[in-house]
C-alpha positions as CSV (number, residue, x, y, z in Angstrom):
1,M,104.5,95.7,118.8
2,T,101.4,97.9,118.3
3,R,99.8,98.1,114.9
4,A,100.9,101.7,114.4
5,R,104.5,100.8,115.2
6,S,104.4,97.8,113.0
7,R,103.0,99.9,110.1
8,K,105.7,102.5,110.7
9,A,108.5,99.8,110.7
10,S,107.1,98.3,107.5
11,A,106.9,101.7,105.8
12,L,110.5,102.4,106.8
13,A,111.6,99.0,105.5
14,I,109.8,99.5,102.2
15,A,111.2,103.0,101.9
16,F,114.7,101.5,102.3
17,V,114.0,98.9,99.7
18,F,112.8,101.6,97.2
19,A,115.8,103.8,98.0
20,L,118.2,101.0,97.2
21,A,116.5,100.5,93.9
22,G,116.9,104.2,93.0
23,P,119.3,105.6,90.5
24,G,123.0,105.3,91.6
25,M,122.2,103.2,94.6
26,A,121.8,99.7,93.1
27,L,121.1,99.5,89.4
28,D,120.7,102.0,86.7
29,K,117.2,102.4,85.1
30,A,118.0,99.8,82.3
31,G,119.4,97.4,84.9
32,C,116.4,97.9,87.1
33,A,113.9,97.3,84.3
34,A,115.7,94.0,83.6
35,V,114.9,92.7,87.1
36,E,111.8,90.6,86.8
37,S,110.8,90.5,90.5
38,I,111.6,92.0,93.8
39,G,109.1,89.8,95.7
40,V,105.6,88.5,95.7
41,A,102.2,90.1,96.0
42,T,99.2,88.1,97.2
43,M,95.5,89.2,97.3
44,A,93.4,88.0,100.2
45,P,89.8,87.1,99.8
46,D,88.8,90.5,101.4
47,G,90.8,92.2,98.6
48,A,93.8,93.2,100.7
49,I,97.1,93.1,98.9
50,T,100.2,91.9,100.7
51,L,103.6,92.7,99.3
52,R,106.6,90.7,100.4
53,I,109.6,92.5,98.8
54,R,113.4,92.7,99.1
55,S,116.1,95.1,98.1
56,L,118.1,94.8,94.9
57,P,121.9,94.1,95.0
58,P,124.6,95.3,95.5
59,G,123.4,97.2,98.6
60,P,122.6,95.7,102.0
61,I,119.8,93.1,102.0
62,A,116.5,94.6,103.2
63,E,113.1,92.8,103.3
64,G,109.7,94.1,104.2
65,T,106.0,93.2,104.2
66,L,103.2,95.7,103.5
67,R,99.5,95.2,103.4
68,Y,97.2,97.5,101.5
69,A,93.5,97.1,102.2
70,P,90.8,98.5,99.8
71,G,90.4,102.1,100.6
72,D,94.1,102.6,101.4
73,P,95.3,105.8,99.5
74,R,98.0,103.7,97.7
75,Y,95.7,100.6,97.0
76,D,94.9,101.5,93.4
77,E,98.5,102.5,92.6
78,I,99.8,99.1,93.9
79,K,97.1,97.2,92.0
80,R,98.0,99.0,88.8
81,H,101.7,98.4,89.3
82,L,101.0,94.7,89.6
83,G,99.0,94.7,86.3
84,G,95.9,93.8,88.2
85,I,95.4,91.0,90.7
86,M,92.4,88.9,91.8
87,P,91.5,87.4,95.3
88,G,93.5,84.3,95.9
89,E,96.1,85.2,93.3
90,S,99.9,85.6,93.9
91,K,102.2,87.3,91.4
92,P,105.7,88.7,91.1
93,V,106.3,92.3,92.0
94,R,108.3,94.3,89.4
95,P,110.7,96.9,90.8
96,W,109.6,100.5,90.8
97,C,112.0,101.9,88.2
């Protein structure tokens, strides 16, 4: 699989995960906020952040992996959502509610 196709497949998987977490699809906002983690984020020594995330029940199970390198348009947003992260660190990923 080419890098572009791989990125597109990952983006579609992540969009599916987020759609399942949306209002009316899986949990209401209060239920979503009660979920502590939808996966794990890890920062590589080069600063790239890898998210390994999964959908919330009760919908179909979907999993995806995305990598955000410094300079990516969403990099700062992802880092803020994680509450900060340092190279070599792994931490849980809260749902986007």
